[in-house]
C-alpha positions in Angstrom: 9.4 -151.4 73.8 9.8 -154.9 74.3 10.5 -155.9 70.9 13.1 -153.6 71.0 15.3 -154.8 73.8 18.6 -156.8 73.2 19.7 -159.2 75.8 24.2 -158.6 75.7 24.5 -162.3 77.2 23.1 -163.8 74.1 24.3 -161.6 72.1 27.6 -162.0 73.0 27.3 -165.9 73.3 26.1 -166.2 69.7 28.9 -164.1 68.3 31.8 -165.5 70.4 33.4 -167.3 67.5 33.6 -164.2 65.3 35.1 -162.4 68.3 37.5 -164.8 68.9 39.0 -165.2 65.5 39.2 -161.1 65.6 41.1 -161.4 68.5 43.4 -164.1 67.4 43.9 -161.9 63.7 44.8 -158.8 65.5 47.4 -160.5 68.0 48.7 -162.9 65.8 52.7 -163.1 65.7 53.0 -165.2 62.7 52.2 -162.6 60.3 50.3 -165.3 58.0 46.6 -163.9 58.6 45.8 -160.6 58.5 47.1 -157.3 58.1 49.5 -156.6 60.9 53.0 -157.4 60.2 55.2 -159.2 62.3 57.3 -156.4 63.2 54.0 -154.2 63.8 53.4 -156.5 66.8 56.0 -155.5 68.8 56.1 -152.7 71.3 57.2 -149.5 70.5 60.3 -149.1 72.3 61.4 -152.7 70.0 60.2 -151.3 66.7 62.8 -150.4 64.3 62.2 -148.7 60.8 64.2 -150.7 58.6 62.3 -154.1 59.7 59.7 -153.5 57.2 62.3 -155.4 54.8 65.2 -156.5 57.1 64.9 -159.4 59.7 68.1 -158.9 61.0 66.6 -156.2 63.4 64.1 -158.5 64.6 64.4 -159.9 68.2 66.4 -163.5 67.7 63.3 -165.5 68.9 60.9 -164.1 65.8 63.9 -163.5 63.0 62.9 -167.1 61.6 59.3 -165.9 61.5 60.0 -162.8 60.3 62.4 -164.2 57.5 59.3 -166.5 56.2 57.2 -163.9 56.0 59.4 -161.6 54.2 60.1 -164.2 51.4 56.3 -165.2 51.1 55.7 -161.1 50.1 59.1 -161.6 48.0 60.9 -158.1 49.6 64.1 -160.9 50.1 66.8 -161.1 47.6 70.0 -163.2 47.7 72.0 -160.9 46.6 72.2 -157.5 48.9 72.2 -154.3 47.7 69.7 -155.0 44.5 66.3 -153.9 43.6 63.9 -156.0 45.3 60.7 -157.3 43.0 58.0 -156.5 45.8 58.2 -152.8 46.4 61.1 -150.3 46.3 62.7 -150.4 50.2 64.2 -146.8 51.9 66.2 -144.3 50.9 69.4 -145.4 52.3 69.4 -148.7 50.7 68.7 -146.8 47.3 71.9 -145.1 48.1 73.8 -148.1 48.1 76.8 -148.1 45.6 75.2 -151.9 44.2 71.7 -150.7 44.2 72.7 -147.6 41.9 74.8 -149.9 39.7 71.7 -152.5 39.4 69.5 -149.2 38.5 71.8 -148.1 36.0 72.4 -151.3 34.4 68.2 -151.8 34.0 66.7 -151.6 30.7 65.2 -147.8 31.7 68.6 -146.1 32.4 70.6 -147.7 29.2 69.9 -144.3 27.7 71.4 -142.2 29.9 75.0 -141.9 30.9 76.8 -141.4 34.4 80.3 -140.5 35.2 82.6 -142.5 36.7 82.1 -140.5 40.4 78.6 -140.1 39.9 77.7 -142.4 42.9 79.7 -140.6 44.7 78.4 -137.1 44.1 74.5 -138.6 43.9 75.1 -139.3 48.0 76.3 -135.7 48.5 75.0 -133.1 45.7 71.9 -132.3 44.0 71.9 -134.2 40.5 70.5 -132.2 37.3 70.6 -132.7 33.5 71.7 -129.5 32.2 72.5 -130.2 28.8 69.7 -133.2 28.0 70.9 -136.2 26.3 70.3 -138.1 30.5 74.0 -136.9 31.2 73.8 -136.4 35.2 76.4 -134.2 36.9 76.3 -132.5 40.4 74.7 -128.8 40.8 76.0 -127.9 44.2 76.4 -129.9 47.5 73.5 -129.6 49.6 75.1 -129.0 53.1 77.3 -126.2 51.9 76.7 -122.9 50.6 78.6 -120.2 47.7 80.0 -118.7 50.6 81.6 -122.0 51.9 83.2 -122.7 48.2 84.7 -119.1 48.1 86.4 -120.0 51.3 87.8 -123.2 49.9 88.8 -121.4 46.5 90.6 -118.5 47.8 92.5 -120.4 50.8 91.9 -124.4 50.4 91.6 -126.5 47.3 88.2 -127.2 45.1 88.0 -130.1 43.1 85.6 -130.5 40.3 84.9 -133.8 38.1 84.9 -132.3 34.4 84.9 -135.4 32.4 81.5 -134.4 30.6 83.8 -132.5 28.4 84.1 -134.2 25.3 87.3 -135.2 23.4 88.3 -134.1 19.7 91.2 -135.5 18.6 92.6 -133.6 15.3 95.6 -135.5 13.7 97.7 -135.2 10.8 98.8 -138.5 9.1 102.1 -139.1 7.5 102.6 -141.8 4.6 104.3 -144.7 4.9 107.7 -143.2 3.2 108.1 -140.3 5.2 107.9 -142.0 8.7 110.8 -144.2 8.2 114.3 -143.0 9.1 115.5 -143.5 5.5 113.2 -140.9 4.4 115.3 -137.8 3.2 114.3 -134.8 2.4 114.9 -133.2 -1.1 116.7 -129.6 -2.2 113.2 -128.3 -2.4 111.8 -129.7 0.9 114.3 -128.6 3.7 111.3 -129.1 6.2 111.0 -132.4 7.6 107.7 -134.1 6.7 106.8 -133.7 10.8 106.6 -129.9 10.6 104.8 -130.1 7.2 102.3 -132.0 9.2 102.1 -129.6 12.0 101.6 -126.5 9.4 98.8 -128.6 7.9 97.3 -129.0 11.3 97.4 -125.6 12.1 96.1 -124.3 8.4 93.1 -126.1 9.3 92.8 -124.7 12.7 93.1 -121.2 11.4 89.6 -121.3 9.3 87.9 -121.2 12.7 90.1 -119.6 15.1 91.6 -116.1 15.6 94.9 -115.1 14.9 96.2 -114.3 18.6 95.0 -117.9 19.8 96.6 -119.2 16.5 100.0 -117.4 17.4 100.7 -119.0 20.8 100.1 -122.2 19.2 102.4 -121.7 16.5 105.0 -119.8 18.5 105.8 -122.4 21.2 108.2 -124.8 20.1 108.2 -129.0 20.4 110.8 -128.8 23.4 108.9 -126.5 25.5 106.5 -127.4 28.2 103.9 -124.8 26.4 101.6 -127.0 25.1 98.4 -125.8 26.4 96.0 -122.9 25.5 93.0 -122.2 27.5 89.4 -120.4 26.3 90.4 -120.3 22.6 87.3 -119.4 21.1 86.4 -120.9 17.9 84.1 -119.7 15.4 82.2 -121.0 12.2 83.6 -121.3 9.0 83.2 -118.8 6.6 81.1 -116.2 9.3 81.7 -112.9 7.9 81.1 -111.5 11.8 82.9 -114.5 13.3 80.1 -116.3 14.7 81.1 -118.0 17.9 80.9 -121.8 18.1 82.3 -122.2 22.1 85.5 -121.9 23.9 87.6 -124.8 23.8 91.0 -125.7 25.7 93.8 -127.1 23.0 96.5 -129.4 24.2 98.8 -130.1 21.0 101.7 -132.6 21.1 104.2 -131.2 17.6 105.9 -134.5 17.9 102.6 -136.9 17.3 100.9 -134.6 15.2 97.9 -134.3 17.5 95.7 -131.9 19.2 93.0 -132.6 21.6 90.3 -130.2 22.1 88.1 -130.1 25.3 84.6 -128.7 24.3 81.3 -128.5 25.9 78.9 -131.2 25.0 76.0 -128.8 23.9 78.4 -127.6 21.5 80.8 -130.7 20.8 78.7 -131.7 17.5 78.6 -128.3 15.9 82.5 -127.9 16.1 83.0 -131.5 15.1 81.3 -130.7 11.7 82.7 -127.4 11.5 86.4 -129.5 12.0 85.2 -131.4 9.3 84.1 -128.7 6.8 87.1 -127.0 7.6 89.4 -130.0 6.8 87.7 -130.3 3.2 87.9 -126.7 2.6 91.8 -127.5 3.3 92.0 -130.2 0.8 90.0 -128.3 -1.9 92.7 -125.5 -1.4 95.7 -127.9 -1.6 94.2 -129.4 -4.7 94.0 -126.2 -6.7 97.4 -125.1 -6.0 98.7 -128.4 -7.0 97.0 -127.8 -10.4 98.1 -124.3 -10.5 101.6 -125.2 -10.1 101.6 -128.2 -12.3 100.4 -125.8 -15.3 103.0 -123.1 -14.5 106.3 -124.2 -16.7 109.2 -122.4 -14.2 110.1 -123.6 -11.3 107.5 -124.0 -8.3 107.7 -121.1 -6.2 108.0 -121.4 -2.1 104.6 -121.4 -1.2 103.9 -124.2 -4.2 106.7 -126.1 -2.5 105.1 -126.3 0.5 101.6 -127.2 -1.0 103.1 -130.1 -2.6 105.0 -131.6 0.4 101.3 -130.9 2.2 99.3 -132.9 -0.4 100.5 -136.1 1.0 99.5 -135.2 4.3 95.9 -136.3 5.7 94.3 -134.5 8.3 91.7 -136.3 10.1 89.3 -135.7 13.3 87.4 -138.0 15.3 85.8 -138.1 18.9 87.1 -139.6 21.7 84.7 -140.9 23.9 85.1 -142.3 27.3 88.8 -142.6 27.1 90.0 -139.7 29.5 89.1 -138.3 32.5 89.4 -134.5 33.7 89.8 -133.1 37.1 90.2 -129.5 37.9 92.0 -128.1 41.4 91.1 -124.8 41.9 92.8 -123.0 44.6 95.4 -121.7 47.0 96.4 -124.9 47.9 95.8 -126.8 44.7 99.8 -127.3 44.2 100.1 -129.0 47.7 97.0 -131.2 47.5 98.4 -132.3 44.0 101.6 -133.1 45.3 100.2 -135.3 47.8 98.4 -137.8 46.0 100.6 -137.5 42.5 103.5 -139.1 43.3 106.1 -140.0 40.3 107.6 -143.7 40.3 110.9 -143.9 41.4 112.0 -146.2 38.5 110.8 -145.6 35.2 112.2 -146.9 31.8 111.2 -143.9 30.2 113.9 -141.0 30.2 111.4 -138.4 29.7 109.5 -139.7 32.3 111.6 -139.8 34.8 112.9 -136.3 34.2 109.5 -135.1 34.5 109.6 -136.6 37.7 112.6 -135.1 39.1 111.7 -131.6 37.9 108.1 -132.5 39.6 109.8 -132.8 42.8 111.8 -130.0 42.7 108.6 -127.8 42.2 107.3 -129.4 45.5 108.2 -125.9 47.8 106.2 -123.4 45.0 103.5 -122.0 47.1 100.7 -121.0 44.3 100.5 -122.3 40.6 99.9 -118.8 39.3 103.9 -118.2 39.2 104.0 -120.7 36.5 104.5 -120.1 32.8 100.8 -120.0 31.1 100.5 -123.0 29.5 102.6 -125.1 30.9 101.7 -129.4 30.4 103.4 -132.2 32.6 103.4 -136.0 31.8 104.5 -138.3 34.5 103.9 -141.6 35.2 102.8 -141.9 39.0 101.7 -144.6 41.6 98.5 -145.7 42.2 97.2 -143.8 45.0 95.7 -146.6 46.5 98.8 -147.9 47.4 99.5 -145.4 50.1 96.2 -144.6 50.8 94.6 -142.6 52.3 97.3 -139.8 51.7 98.1 -137.2 54.6 96.3 -133.8 54.6 98.1 -131.2 52.8 99.6 -128.7 55.0 101.2 -125.4 54.6 105.3 -125.9 54.0 106.6 -125.5 57.2 110.0 -124.8 56.0 111.3 -121.8 54.3 113.1 -122.6 50.6 115.8 -120.8 49.0 113.8 -117.4 46.7 116.8 -117.1 44.6 116.5 -121.2 43.6 112.5 -121.0 43.0 113.0 -118.1 40.9 115.5 -119.5 38.2 113.9 -122.8 38.8 110.5 -121.0 37.5 112.3 -119.1 34.8 113.1 -122.3 33.1 110.7 -124.9 34.0 109.0 -124.7 30.7 112.3 -125.5 29.0 113.3 -128.3 31.1 110.0 -130.4 31.0 110.3 -133.2 28.4 108.1 -134.2 25.9 107.3 -138.0 25.2 107.9 -139.6 22.0 105.1 -141.3 21.3 106.3 -143.2 18.6 108.8 -145.0 20.4 107.6 -145.1 23.9 104.7 -146.0 25.9 102.5 -143.1 26.1 98.9 -141.3 27.2 98.8 -139.9 23.5 98.0 -143.6 22.2 94.8 -144.8 22.3 96.4 -148.6 22.2 98.5 -147.5 25.1 95.7 -145.4 26.9 93.0 -148.7 26.9 95.7 -150.8 28.0 96.1 -148.5 31.5 92.7 -148.3 32.1 92.4 -152.2 32.5 94.7 -151.3 35.5 92.5 -148.8 36.8 89.5 -151.3 38.0 89.8 -152.5 41.6 89.4 -156.3 40.6 93.0 -155.9 38.7 94.4 -153.9 41.5 93.0 -156.4 44.6 94.7 -159.7 41.8 98.0 -157.4 41.9 97.9 -157.5 45.6 97.0 -160.8 46.0 100.3 -162.4 43.7 102.4 -159.5 45.5 101.4 -161.2 49.0 101.9 -164.8 47.9 105.2 -163.9 46.2 107.1 -161.9 49.0 110.0 -161.0 47.2 108.0 -159.4 44.2 108.0 -155.6 44.2 105.4 -155.4 41.5 103.6 -152.1 42.1 100.8 -150.5 39.6 101.2 -147.3 38.0 99.9 -145.0 35.2 100.8 -142.0 33.3 99.0 -138.7 33.6 99.0 -134.9 32.6 99.2 -131.9 34.6 97.9 -128.8 32.7 98.7 -125.5 34.8 95.7 -123.0 35.6 96.2 -119.8 34.8 95.1 -116.7 37.3 92.1 -115.6 36.7 93.1 -112.1 39.3 95.9 -110.2 40.4 96.3 -112.3 43.5 96.2 -115.7 41.9 92.8 -116.4 42.6 91.7 -119.3 40.5 94.8 -120.6 39.5 95.3 -124.8 39.9 95.7 -127.4 37.7 94.1 -130.1 35.7 94.7 -133.7 35.9 93.9 -135.8 32.7 93.7 -139.5 33.4 92.8 -142.9 31.3 89.6 -144.3 32.3 88.7 -146.6 35.1 90.9 -144.1 37.3 88.4 -141.8 38.5 87.6 -143.4 42.0 91.1 -144.1 43.2 92.4 -140.6 42.3 89.3 -138.7 43.6 88.9 -140.2 47.2 92.8 -139.4 47.2 92.1 -136.0 46.5 88.9 -135.8 48.7 91.0 -137.1 51.8 94.1 -134.9 50.8 91.9 -132.0 51.7 90.1 -130.8 48.4 85.9 -130.3 48.7 83.8 -131.0 46.1 82.2 -128.6 44.1 79.4 -128.4 40.9 78.3 -126.7 38.1 77.2 -123.9 40.6 80.6 -123.5 41.9 82.7 -123.2 38.9 80.4 -120.7 37.6 80.8 -118.6 40.9 84.2 -119.1 40.0 84.0 -117.5 36.4 82.0 -114.5 37.6 84.4 -113.7 40.5 87.0 -113.8 37.9 84.9 -111.7 35.1 85.4 -114.1 32.7 82.6 -115.5 30.8 81.0 -118.8 31.6 79.7 -121.3 28.4 77.1 -121.2 27.5 75.4 -119.0 29.7 77.7 -115.9 28.8 77.8 -117.1 25.1 74.3 -115.7 23.7 75.6 -115.6 20.1 76.5 -119.0 20.1 73.5 -121.7 19.2 74.3 -123.5 22.4 74.1 -120.3 24.2 70.7 -119.3 22.6 69.4 -122.9 23.3 70.1 -122.4 26.8 68.9 -118.5 27.1 65.8 -119.7 25.7 65.1 -122.6 27.3 65.7 -120.4 30.5 63.2 -118.3 29.2 60.4 -120.4 29.1 60.9 -121.6 32.2 61.3 -118.8 34.0 57.8 -117.9 32.1 56.0 -121.1 33.1 57.4 -120.5 36.9 55.6 -117.3 36.3 52.6 -118.5 35.1 51.6 -121.1 37.4 52.0 -118.3 40.6 48.4 -117.1 41.6 47.3 -113.7 40.4 48.0 -112.0 43.5 51.7 -113.2 44.0 52.3 -112.3 40.9 55.2 -108.8 39.7 53.5 -106.6 37.4 56.4 -106.3 35.1 54.1 -103.9 32.9 54.0 -101.1 35.5 57.7 -101.3 36.2 58.4 -100.6 33.1 60.6 -103.8 32.5 61.1 -104.9 28.7 62.5 -108.3 29.3 61.3 -109.7 32.7 62.4 -113.5 32.0 65.9 -113.1 30.5 68.1 -111.3 28.3 66.6 -110.2 25.2 69.2 -108.8 23.0 66.9 -108.7 19.2 65.1 -105.9 21.4 68.4 -103.6 21.2 69.2 -104.5 17.7 65.7 -103.9 16.2 65.8 -100.4 17.9 69.0 -99.6 16.7 68.1 -100.9 13.4 65.2 -99.1 12.9 66.8 -96.0 13.9 69.4 -96.2 11.6 67.2 -97.0 8.9 64.6 -93.8 9.9 67.7 -91.6 9.2 68.5 -93.2 6.2 64.9 -92.4 5.1 65.1 -89.3 6.2 68.4 -88.3 4.3 66.9 -90.0 1.0 63.9 -87.5 1.2 66.3 -84.4 0.7 66.7 -82.6 -2.4 70.3 -83.6 -3.0 69.9 -87.6 -2.6 66.8 -87.5 -4.6 69.0 -90.0 -7.3 68.2 -94.3 -6.9 71.1 -95.1 -4.4 73.7 -97.0 -6.2 74.3 -101.1 -6.1 77.6 -101.0 -5.0 77.4 -99.2 -1.7 74.8 -101.4 0.4 73.2 -100.3 3.6 75.8 -101.4 6.4 72.8 -102.9 8.1 71.7 -104.9 5.6 75.5 -106.3 5.3 75.3 -107.0 8.9 72.0 -109.0 8.6 72.7 -110.4 5.6 76.3 -111.9 6.7 74.9 -113.1 10.3 72.5 -116.0 9.4 70.3 -114.9 11.6 72.2 -113.0 14.5 71.8 -109.2 13.5 74.6 -108.3 16.2 78.2 -109.0 17.1 79.5 -110.1 20.6 82.9 -108.8 21.0 84.8 -110.5 24.2 88.2 -109.4 23.4 90.0 -106.0 21.7 92.8 -108.2 19.7 90.5 -110.3 18.2 88.2 -107.9 17.2 87.1 -107.7 13.2 86.5 -104.2 11.5 83.0 -103.9 12.5 80.7 -102.1 9.5 78.6 -100.7 12.0 79.1 -100.8 15.5 75.1 -100.6 16.3 75.0 -104.1 16.1 78.3 -104.6 18.1 77.6 -105.8 21.9 81.0 -105.4 24.3 81.5 -107.3 27.4 81.9 -105.4 30.2 82.2 -105.5 34.0 79.9 -103.7 36.0 80.1 -102.4 39.7 77.5 -100.3 41.5 78.6 -96.7 42.4 77.3 -97.5 45.9 74.8 -100.2 47.1 73.0 -102.5 45.0 73.4 -106.2 43.9 73.2 -107.1 39.8 71.3 -110.2 39.3 71.3 -112.0 35.9 69.1 -110.2 33.7 69.7 -107.1 35.3 69.0 -104.4 32.9 71.5 -101.7 31.8 70.5 -98.6 31.1 72.1 -95.2 29.7 72.3 -92.4 32.7 71.2 -89.1 31.4 72.4 -85.5 31.7 69.8 -84.8 34.8 70.9 -88.0 36.6 74.8 -86.8 35.8 74.0 -83.2 37.1 72.0 -84.3 40.1 75.3 -86.7 41.1 77.8 -84.1 40.9 75.3 -81.8 42.9 74.7 -84.3 45.8 78.0 -86.1 45.7 76.1 -89.1 45.6 72.9 -90.0 43.8 70.2 -91.3 45.6 68.2 -94.3 44.0 65.9 -93.0 41.4 62.4 -94.5 40.7 60.8 -95.6 37.4 57.4 -94.4 37.0 54.3 -96.8 37.3 52.1 -96.8 34.9 48.9 -99.0 34.0 45.5 -99.8 35.1 43.8 -103.0 35.7 42.0 -105.3 33.0 38.4 -106.1 32.9 37.7 -109.9 33.2 35.9 -109.8 29.7 39.5 -108.4 28.2 41.7 -110.5 30.3 39.8 -113.5 28.7 39.9 -112.2 25.3 44.0 -111.7 25.5 44.2 -115.0 26.8 42.8 -116.9 24.4 44.6 -115.1 21.7 47.7 -115.9 23.4 46.4 -119.9 23.6 45.7 -119.7 19.7 49.0 -117.5 18.6 50.9 -120.8 20.9 49.3 -123.0 18.9 49.6 -121.9 15.8 53.5 -121.5 16.0 53.3 -125.2 17.5 51.7 -126.4 14.3 52.7 -124.7 11.7 56.7 -123.9 12.4 58.4 -122.0 9.2 61.8 -121.2 8.2 61.3 -117.7 8.9 60.1 -117.7 12.3 62.3 -120.6 13.6 66.1 -121.3 14.5 67.8 -124.9 14.4 70.6 -125.6 16.1 73.7 -128.2 14.9 71.3 -131.2 15.1 68.5 -129.7 13.3 66.4 -129.6 16.7 63.8 -126.5 17.0 65.2 -124.0 19.4 62.2 -121.2 19.4 60.3 -119.3 17.7 61.8 -115.5 16.4 58.6 -113.8 17.2 58.3 -111.7 20.5 55.1 -112.7 22.5 56.8 -111.3 26.1 54.1 -108.3 25.3 50.9 -110.7 25.2 52.3 -113.1 27.5 52.2 -110.4 30.2 48.7 -109.1 29.3 47.4 -112.6 29.8 49.3 -113.2 32.9 49.8 -110.0 34.6 46.2 -108.8 33.5 47.2 -105.1 32.2 46.4 -102.7 29.5 47.8 -102.2 26.2 49.0 -98.8 27.3 51.2 -99.9 30.2 52.5 -103.3 28.3 53.5 -101.4 25.8 55.1 -98.5 27.9 58.5 -98.1 27.3 61.1 -97.1 30.5 61.8 -93.6 31.1 65.8 -94.6 30.3 66.9 -95.9 27.7 68.0 -99.8 27.5 71.6 -100.3 26.2 72.5 -103.8 27.6 72.3 -106.8 29.8 74.0 -108.4 32.7 74.2 -111.9 31.9 76.1 -113.1 35.4 75.5 -111.1 38.5 75.6 -111.5 42.2 77.2 -110.7 45.4 81.0 -110.8 45.0 83.4 -112.6 48.2 86.5 -111.0 46.4 85.5 -107.3 46.1 83.1 -107.2 48.9 80.1 -105.8 47.0 77.8 -106.4 44.0 79.5 -107.3 40.5 78.1 -108.3 37.4 79.1 -109.1 33.9 77.7 -108.7 30.8 76.8 -107.1 27.1 76.3 -103.5 26.0 76.1 -101.8 22.8 79.2 -100.2 21.6 77.3 -97.3 20.1 75.8 -96.4 23.4 78.8 -96.7 25.1 80.4 -94.0 22.9 77.5 -91.8 23.0 77.9 -92.0 27.0 81.3 -91.3 27.1 81.0 -88.7 24.8 78.3 -87.2 27.4 80.4 -87.9 30.1 83.6 -86.6 28.8 83.5 -82.7 30.1 80.7 -83.5 32.8 82.9 -85.7 34.9 85.7 -83.5 34.9 84.3 -81.5 37.8 84.7 -84.4 39.8 88.0 -85.7 40.5 87.7 -88.5 42.3 85.6 -89.6 39.2 88.3 -88.3 36.6 90.7 -90.9 37.3 88.3 -93.4 37.0 86.7 -92.3 33.8 90.2 -91.8 32.5 90.9 -95.8 32.4 87.7 -96.2 30.2 84.9 -96.4 33.0 82.1 -95.1 32.0 78.8 -94.2 34.2 75.5 -96.3 33.5 72.4 -97.1 35.5 71.3 -100.6 36.2 68.1 -102.3 37.6 67.0 -105.3 38.5 63.8 -106.8 36.4 61.8 -106.7 40.0 63.1 -103.5 40.9 61.5 -99.6 40.5 65.3 -98.1 41.6 67.8 -97.1 39.3 71.5 -97.6 40.5 74.7 -96.0 39.1 77.1 -98.4 38.0 81.0 -98.3 36.6 80.9 -100.3 33.2 84.3 -100.8 31.8 85.5 -102.9 29.7 87.2 -106.3 30.6 90.4 -107.7 29.9 91.4 -110.3 27.3 88.9 -113.4 27.9 
């Protein structure tokens, strides 16, 4: 063991130089050698988390060495706030405005588009890209819930940046001789050229709009302030079932022969193409009537004279990209909040703007916007809100105004609103004037103007801008959902946005706006428009996301939808209902055809109703009705869905995707006998699959998915307006459930014990009503059958007879992950 002994002193003496180098590297304060940074040599009580990239937090005696260390590691920057070349800094630094602007202007971010308030929202809200194209929008606040948003909507003010809505301008151009003052109408042309141009605009719009919304535009004269049509649904051109494109908001100016159409970005391209087709069809119609009038030797008729006058009018359509901003203020205090920020200019050279400013001040004691006439629009010249920033917070009016004077003003307010002539005065309707106003909205221009005012003490120059105020209608009888929309030129977003926030408005995102429409019972685009291309694409996208999320779950955590007999677990599937109804109709037709009296061949002049619907719908074998006044005469109600409000009878909250079932006679008898129906259970059915059968089913599903992706055909695919592929028509839900949920064929194909008649597209707990509430589409034929069944049954219950007399029908609802059927009232919604 003597050869294996170790002399410690000799060993340490031989390695003394190495130990000295190790001690120097560990305790070095220069940071130049070793792996320890200079700030890591400090005691724990002196360290700060920002010392890794900032030398200002270091002690004074070590600040110079820390700065040199950062320069060697290339972590410093001359311009504070830009991205360093070495590595990313902390999140606090990345949230600064200069950093985010530098990231926005980088080559990787050029394809994405931001709103002017994006930086403000990115610090406080969750940002999403719901419509593709790189457009980042605020989804919801990170520190607030839906109940807090409801309190602000009902008692305060919420503000939403709706600048992502695209603006399409529809304009009628007059010839040069008609614009001059010397142009005098002939004896055959009694109407002025401006009126003929306005008639040409309305004829083009009539090709893609229903009669009720068109009458609202034609009935309002140019002198009145009613110039806004909200929620007007536009349809595809030459569509037998009036296929929906999108709901739009229209602001029109008859004196300028212009219309501004605000449309959702998901449907802007499709609507633009439909308007171009409508203009082309109108031009061809005018040319045909001109040719017919020239061939007639007798005097021209009244219609031919009007067509001859319209031949010189040219209707054009264009997109106004990044020219205007739009903020929506909703709530009980929206009117007071807007008055704190929107202050008319005292001295205005334009008489119409000055008159509108005096009228706006007279409306200050108004308590709610719901009392104003529908479609009211103001055009004002207001002071820059940076002149009096921060504004005072909106408070309830302590002084009581004369109610008789306010009522008299409200009765004539639409007549007192003056329309600014865009041809003679500076107006927001002229794009050149709007671009000039946008230049004055930048902070550089504002600081330059303030510097000039300080140098010249005698000058009293103040910055001003023109805005448009559009009144929002109430969604409920209590004024819920009313407010104002303010239209601004570009570059004016942050001055007004910060002023509204300091005045007491609470910022909300897309989730809260969807909640607002659900509380008011109104359809929200594109979620509640599955009969449009954009809504159908959004529905397919949500279904695929739900399927992918379901497939990522472990086997023991998945809900067995097949045992629950859920027909559409990942989203509403209206094609299933239409196919079942059409198969039933065809079966009855086949039975009648086999009868002896019907042995003759059918006449080609009388085709089946279902075939006419399938041929006219161009891929949509159904029609969705949201308003009785605009419904066309349907050839068959079996493929017609109706927008319904669904309210549970007792307990239960219907979620989005909840399925609506038909109530059987046994359910009604049990309800009448017991006074209140206990939730009925769905019978579970099915057994687990073997491992070999499960693997075989999963392989078949993979092969079928690859075939659909590799060889798309026109019969199995649908495309949107851009030509992008939406989704295959083939329904693979059964195979998907077999592969993921581990069930057999008998349980996968088993139908529920009740008949499916509809789906709820938007549902949740309603804070306005205090219970669950949902909106969706139900088959019209099934509703008629339920109404006929319950006409005599519900007369025995007096408390239900009144509700049934108003048109409500009892149905059953069940969420996709539940086994309980619950009774609910299904009632037709009012005009949307």
